[in-house]
C-alpha positions in Angstrom: 139.4 79.4 323.2 141.9 79.0 325.9 145.1 77.5 325.2 146.8 75.4 328.1 150.6 75.7 328.3 152.5 72.6 329.4 156.1 72.6 329.8 158.0 69.4 329.3 161.8 68.6 328.9 162.7 66.5 326.1 165.5 63.7 326.6 167.8 65.7 324.5 167.1 68.7 326.8 167.6 67.0 330.0 170.9 65.5 328.6 172.2 69.1 327.8 171.1 70.4 331.2 173.0 67.5 333.1 176.1 68.5 330.8 175.9 71.8 331.6 175.5 71.3 335.4 178.4 68.9 335.4 180.5 71.4 333.6 179.8 74.1 336.1 180.7 71.6 339.1 184.0 72.4 340.7 186.2 69.3 341.8 187.4 69.3 345.5 190.7 71.1 345.8 193.8 68.8 345.8 196.4 70.7 348.0 199.5 69.6 345.7 197.9 70.6 342.5 196.8 74.0 343.7 200.0 74.7 345.4 201.6 73.8 342.2 199.3 76.1 340.2 200.1 78.8 342.8 204.0 78.1 342.0 203.2 78.4 338.1 201.7 82.0 339.1 204.7 82.9 341.1 207.0 81.8 338.2 205.0 83.8 335.7 205.1 86.8 337.8 208.9 86.9 338.1 209.2 86.2 334.5 207.1 89.5 334.0 204.6 87.5 332.1 201.7 89.3 334.1 198.8 88.3 331.9 199.6 84.7 332.2 200.3 85.0 336.1 196.9 86.7 336.5 194.8 84.1 334.6 196.8 81.4 336.8 196.0 83.2 340.0 192.4 83.3 338.8 192.2 79.6 338.8 193.5 79.5 342.5 191.1 82.1 343.6 188.3 80.2 342.0 189.0 77.0 343.7 186.3 75.8 345.7 186.7 74.6 349.5 186.9 75.7 352.9 190.4 74.3 354.2 192.5 76.3 356.0 195.4 75.8 353.6 193.0 76.6 350.6 191.5 79.8 352.4 195.4 81.0 353.0 196.3 80.4 349.3 193.4 82.0 347.7 194.1 84.9 349.9 197.8 85.0 348.8 196.9 84.5 345.2 194.8 87.8 345.7 197.3 89.6 347.1 199.7 88.5 344.1 196.9 89.9 341.6 197.0 93.0 343.7 200.7 93.5 343.2 200.5 93.0 339.5 197.5 95.5 338.8 199.6 97.9 340.9 202.7 97.6 338.7 200.4 98.1 335.8 199.1 101.2 337.5 195.5 99.8 337.3 194.7 101.0 340.9 191.0 100.0 340.9 191.7 96.1 340.2 194.6 96.4 342.7 192.2 97.7 345.3 189.5 95.1 344.4 192.0 92.1 344.9 193.3 93.5 348.1 189.5 93.6 349.3 189.2 89.9 348.4 192.6 88.9 350.1 191.0 90.1 353.4 
């Protein structure tokens, strides 16, 4: 006897899928908020809070968009992360971030 497999998505499964997709979607970049986020990272860096600065700069580098100001800000965030890793003598992550800044 041959068993026929059918795949169906329940309403619950569909709802979970929609929520997951919505959670992954990145909102459009807002220049003021992204610039403020970069400034927060710079302040944390100047205060010596390197882990916090890296996490803030990570948020800047993950911001989606192709606007010129955003590309430049993302590159600068990678440069700042590279400086932090260099100060911590973590040379490979420093080089990686320099690469992404280009």
